[in-house]
C-alpha positions in Angstrom: 108.3 95.8 29.2 110.7 92.9 29.5 110.1 90.1 31.9 113.1 91.2 34.1 111.6 94.7 34.4 108.2 93.3 35.3 109.8 91.2 38.1 111.7 94.3 39.3 108.6 96.4 39.4 106.7 93.7 41.4 109.5 93.5 43.9 109.5 97.3 44.4 105.7 97.3 44.9 106.0 94.5 47.5 108.7 96.4 49.4 106.5 99.6 49.4 103.6 97.6 50.9 105.8 96.1 53.5 107.2 99.5 54.5 103.8 101.1 54.8 102.3 98.2 56.8 105.3 98.3 59.2 105.1 102.0 60.0 101.4 102.7 59.8 100.0 100.0 62.0 101.8 101.1 65.2 100.5 104.6 64.6 96.9 103.4 65.1 97.6 101.6 68.4 100.9 101.9 70.3 101.7 98.9 72.6 101.5 101.1 75.7 98.0 102.1 74.7 96.9 98.5 74.0 98.1 97.6 77.5 95.3 99.6 79.0 92.8 99.4 76.2 90.4 97.0 77.9 88.5 98.1 81.0 88.6 94.5 82.4 92.2 93.8 81.5 91.2 90.7 79.6 93.6 89.8 76.7 96.0 92.6 77.6 98.6 90.6 79.5 97.0 91.1 83.0 97.4 90.0 85.7 101.2 89.7 86.0 103.6 89.8 88.9 106.6 92.2 89.0 109.1 93.4 91.6 108.9 97.1 92.6 110.9 99.3 94.9 108.2 100.8 97.1 108.6 103.8 99.4 105.9 105.7 101.5 104.8 109.2 101.9 102.1 111.2 103.9 100.5 114.6 104.2 101.9 116.7 107.1 99.6 118.6 109.6 100.8 121.7 111.4 99.8 120.2 114.8 102.1 117.1 114.7 104.2 116.1 117.7 107.2 115.4 115.5 108.3 115.6 111.8 110.5 113.4 109.7 112.7 116.4 108.8 112.3 118.1 112.1 109.9 120.8 110.9 106.5 121.1 109.3 107.9 123.2 106.4 110.5 120.5 105.8 108.0 117.7 105.6 105.9 119.8 103.3 108.8 120.0 100.9 109.5 116.3 101.3 106.0 114.9 100.9 103.8 117.7 99.6 100.7 119.0 101.4 97.9 118.5 98.9 94.7 116.6 99.5 94.6 115.3 95.9 96.9 113.2 93.8 98.1 114.2 90.3 95.0 112.6 88.9 92.8 114.9 90.9 91.6 112.0 93.1 91.5 112.7 96.8 94.4 111.1 98.7 93.6 108.1 100.8 95.7 105.5 102.7 97.0 103.0 100.1 96.7 105.3 97.1 99.7 104.7 94.8 102.0 107.1 93.0 103.6 105.3 90.0 105.6 106.1 86.9 103.7 107.5 83.8 103.9 104.1 82.2 101.1 103.0 84.6 97.8 104.6 83.8 95.7 106.2 86.4 93.2 103.7 87.7 95.6 100.7 87.4 94.8 98.2 90.1 97.5 96.3 92.0 97.9 94.0 95.0 100.7 95.1 97.3 101.4 92.7 100.1 101.2 94.5 103.4 98.9 97.2 102.0 96.2 95.5 100.1 94.5 95.9 96.7 95.3 99.5 95.6 95.1 101.8 92.6 97.4 104.3 90.9 96.2 107.9 91.2 99.4 109.9 91.7 102.8 110.7 90.2 106.1 111.8 91.8 109.3 113.3 90.5 111.3 110.5 92.0 108.8 107.8 91.1 110.5 106.5 88.0 111.0 103.4 85.9 113.8 100.9 86.3 117.0 102.2 84.8 116.3 105.8 85.7 118.1 107.5 88.6 120.0 104.2 89.1 116.8 102.3 90.0 116.9 98.5 89.6 113.1 98.3 89.7 110.1 100.4 88.8 109.3 102.7 91.7 106.0 103.0 93.6 105.1 105.4 96.5 102.2 104.5 98.8 100.3 107.3 100.7 100.1 106.4 104.4 97.8 109.0 105.9 97.8 112.5 107.5 99.8 113.8 110.4 101.4 111.7 113.1 99.6 108.6 112.1 100.7 108.9 108.4 104.3 109.6 109.4 104.4 106.6 111.8 103.1 104.3 109.0 105.5 105.8 106.5 108.5 105.4 108.8 107.5 101.9 109.6 107.2 101.0 105.9 110.5 102.6 104.9 111.5 101.3 101.5 111.1 97.8 100.3 111.5 95.5 97.3 108.0 93.9 96.9 106.5 91.4 94.4 103.3 93.1 93.3 100.5 91.7 91.2 99.3 94.2 88.6 95.7 93.8 87.4 95.5 96.7 85.0 92.4 98.9 84.7 89.5 96.6 85.7 86.2 96.9 87.5 86.4 93.2 88.5 89.1 94.0 91.1 87.9 96.1 94.1 90.3 98.1 96.2 90.7 96.8 99.7 93.3 98.6 101.9 94.5 96.9 105.0 96.8 99.2 107.0 97.5 99.2 110.8 94.7 101.1 112.6 93.1 102.3 109.3 89.6 103.7 109.6 87.3 105.0 106.8 87.5 108.6 108.0 91.1 108.8 106.9 90.0 109.1 103.3 89.0 112.7 104.0 91.2 115.6 105.0 92.2 115.1 108.6 91.9 117.5 111.5 94.5 117.4 114.3 92.0 115.8 116.7 91.0 113.1 114.2 94.7 112.3 113.6 95.4 111.8 117.3 92.5 109.4 117.7 93.7 107.3 114.7 97.2 107.3 116.1 95.9 105.5 119.2 94.6 102.6 117.1 97.9 102.3 115.2 100.3 102.3 118.2 98.5 100.3 120.9 98.7 96.7 119.5 96.2 97.7 116.8 93.4 97.3 119.3 90.7 100.1 119.4 90.2 101.2 123.0 87.6 103.9 123.5 88.3 106.8 125.9 87.0 106.1 129.4 84.5 108.4 131.1 83.9 108.6 134.8 80.7 106.6 134.4 82.8 103.7 132.9 84.6 103.2 136.2 81.6 102.9 138.5 81.3 99.1 138.6 81.3 98.8 142.4 79.0 95.9 143.0 79.4 92.1 142.9 77.7 90.6 139.8 76.8 87.0 139.2 75.0 84.7 136.8 71.3 85.7 136.7 71.8 89.3 137.7 70.2 92.0 135.4 70.2 95.7 135.0 72.3 98.7 134.0 75.4 97.6 135.9 75.4 94.3 134.0 75.1 96.3 130.7 78.1 98.4 131.8 80.1 95.3 132.6 79.2 93.8 129.2 80.4 97.0 127.5 83.7 97.0 129.3 84.3 93.3 128.6 83.5 94.1 125.0 86.0 97.0 125.0 88.6 94.5 126.3 87.6 92.1 123.5 86.4 89.3 125.9 82.6 89.8 125.3 81.1 89.6 121.8 77.4 89.2 122.6 74.5 91.6 122.8 74.6 94.4 125.4 71.4 93.3 127.0 71.9 93.8 130.7 71.6 90.0 131.4 74.4 88.2 133.2 74.0 85.1 131.1 76.3 82.3 130.1 78.2 84.4 127.6 78.8 87.1 130.1 79.9 84.6 132.7 82.4 83.1 130.2 83.7 86.6 129.3 84.3 87.4 133.0 86.1 84.1 133.3 88.3 84.8 130.3 89.1 88.3 131.7 90.0 86.7 135.1 92.2 84.1 133.4 94.0 86.7 131.3 94.9 88.6 134.5 96.0 85.5 136.4 93.1 85.8 138.9 91.9 82.2 138.2 93.4 79.1 136.6 90.3 77.3 135.2 86.5 77.3 135.5 86.7 75.1 138.7 88.6 77.8 140.6 86.7 79.7 143.3 85.1 82.8 142.0 85.5 81.8 138.4 83.0 83.8 136.2 81.9 85.9 139.2 82.5 89.7 139.0 83.8 90.0 142.6 86.1 92.3 144.5 89.4 91.1 143.0 88.1 91.2 139.5 86.6 94.7 140.1 89.9 96.0 141.5 91.9 94.6 138.5 89.4 96.1 136.0 89.6 99.4 137.8 93.4 99.4 137.4 93.1 98.8 133.7 90.5 101.6 133.5 93.1 104.0 134.9 95.9 102.7 132.6 93.6 102.9 129.5 92.4 106.4 130.4 96.0 107.6 130.8 97.0 106.1 127.5 94.1 107.6 125.6 94.6 111.1 127.1 98.4 111.1 126.8 99.0 109.0 123.7 101.7 111.3 122.3 103.6 111.3 125.5 103.2 107.6 126.0 104.8 106.9 122.7 107.3 109.7 122.7 110.3 107.4 123.3 109.2 105.1 120.4 108.7 108.0 118.0 111.9 109.8 118.9 114.0 106.6 118.5 112.5 105.8 115.1 113.4 109.3 113.9 116.8 109.2 115.5 117.5 106.0 113.5 116.3 107.5 110.2 119.2 106.8 107.9 118.3 108.6 104.7 115.4 111.0 104.4 115.8 112.2 100.8 113.6 113.8 98.2 112.6 110.5 96.7 110.9 109.2 99.8 111.3 108.0 103.4 113.9 105.4 104.2 114.8 104.2 107.7 117.0 101.6 109.3 115.6 98.9 111.6 113.3 100.8 114.0 114.6 99.1 117.1 114.8 101.3 120.1 116.1 98.7 122.5 119.7 97.7 122.7 120.1 94.3 121.1 121.7 92.7 124.1 119.1 93.9 126.7 116.7 91.0 127.1 116.3 90.5 130.9 112.8 91.1 132.3 112.6 92.3 135.9 109.0 91.6 136.7 105.9 89.6 135.8 103.6 91.0 133.1 100.1 90.5 131.9 97.3 91.8 129.7 96.7 95.5 130.0 100.1 96.3 131.5 101.8 99.6 130.3 105.5 99.4 131.2 109.0 99.7 129.8 109.4 95.9 130.4 106.6 95.3 127.9 108.9 96.9 125.3 111.7 94.5 126.2 109.2 91.6 126.1 107.9 92.5 122.6 111.4 93.0 121.3 112.4 89.5 122.6 109.3 87.9 121.2 109.8 89.6 117.8 113.4 88.5 117.7 112.4 84.9 118.3 109.6 85.0 115.7 106.6 85.1 118.0 105.4 88.7 117.9 104.0 90.0 114.6 102.7 93.4 115.8 103.5 96.2 113.5 105.0 98.4 116.2 107.0 97.8 119.3 105.2 99.6 122.2 105.0 99.6 126.0 101.4 98.2 126.0 100.6 94.5 126.7 97.7 94.0 124.3 96.1 91.0 122.6 98.9 90.5 120.1 101.4 90.4 122.9 99.3 88.0 124.9 99.0 85.7 121.9 102.8 85.9 121.2 103.5 85.0 124.8 101.1 82.0 124.6 102.9 80.7 121.4 106.3 81.0 123.2 104.9 79.2 126.3 103.5 76.4 124.2 106.8 75.9 122.3 108.8 76.0 125.5 106.5 73.6 127.4 105.6 76.2 130.0 101.9 75.5 129.4 100.1 72.7 127.5 97.2 74.8 126.1 95.6 78.2 126.3 93.3 77.0 129.1 96.3 76.4 131.5 96.9 78.7 134.4 99.1 81.6 133.3 98.7 81.0 129.6 99.4 84.2 127.7 100.8 85.9 130.9 104.5 86.3 131.9 104.4 84.7 135.3 107.3 83.3 137.3 107.9 80.2 135.1 107.7 82.2 131.9 109.9 84.9 133.3 112.6 82.4 134.2 112.5 80.8 130.8 112.8 84.1 129.0 115.7 85.3 131.2 117.5 82.1 130.6 116.9 82.0 126.9 120.0 81.7 124.8 
């Protein structure tokens, strides 16, 4: 064999080895498989941040007050009615439907939802470049019935920067949705759905239903008193988020302070030097009785109390299509309407509260998830921030702090 032929043969052998190495190695481990090979994500390119187009969906119930498409059957077609995702995992708020390029169990951090995992698929949940999508799509499950629908409508469709962790046991799911309770991870009944809806709509504050016994605080109570009526007072102050101590039936310093904070929130006293400060007397009892009535009405008629809100959100739904829920800005107050006709304080339920929240949200003070007609803790805090910025009060201990009194009312109505 000549030297030229030997060199030619060696060259051919080298080419054959190169070809086999090029085509056989990927067969043993495709890049997509390698991406999810390690259970802790180490060494596989995780975590990374990526922009996704995220929509929301829910599971309809036959007892809902309203439906996105107008009918239960229509929402079934739009969202599906199963209690399990495509992976077989039971649905739960925050569960993610993702394209097939994301393996089941992939953990992600979605701002506004929390740390979540992929356990579902969807026909419209596709990768960037498909169906005209600029980004990979995700769909987040928001719950059952009315509460799930409200959350889904509020979410709409957003471009979100998401952190992807891969499949890892070191990252634990942690869902943070408005009004979310653990019971929502199981199939909802109509009654359960209504109770959860209360938490979501009313300033995200849980307010238990009031019984006749809850409204029997008919005696003056002072520092040093003891007994069942003091326990009842402590329970109610706790329900209003003013008392955080033990329900022990002792009118101690903590109870006195809680009574004072309640009085201050209602404009009954200015500071601790005011007459009757910290004493559960006639005026304080009367005001608490009014709030009992308002709270009971809200708990019993939650669907009716939020009907205007829900109907307006649905009326402004721009584009409910097979690929998910999409809505316009969920305002239901005309943009130019900003005048308030009366003073407002914690616990108020009135149309004017809706105008107040809209105004505060427009000015960047109110961060509540929903605009409602209920003056809760979030509204109170937003009013306080506005008052501090406008010089109406100097600190939260000032008389009228967190309450729309005459001075605050004048500033709001004169606001440019």
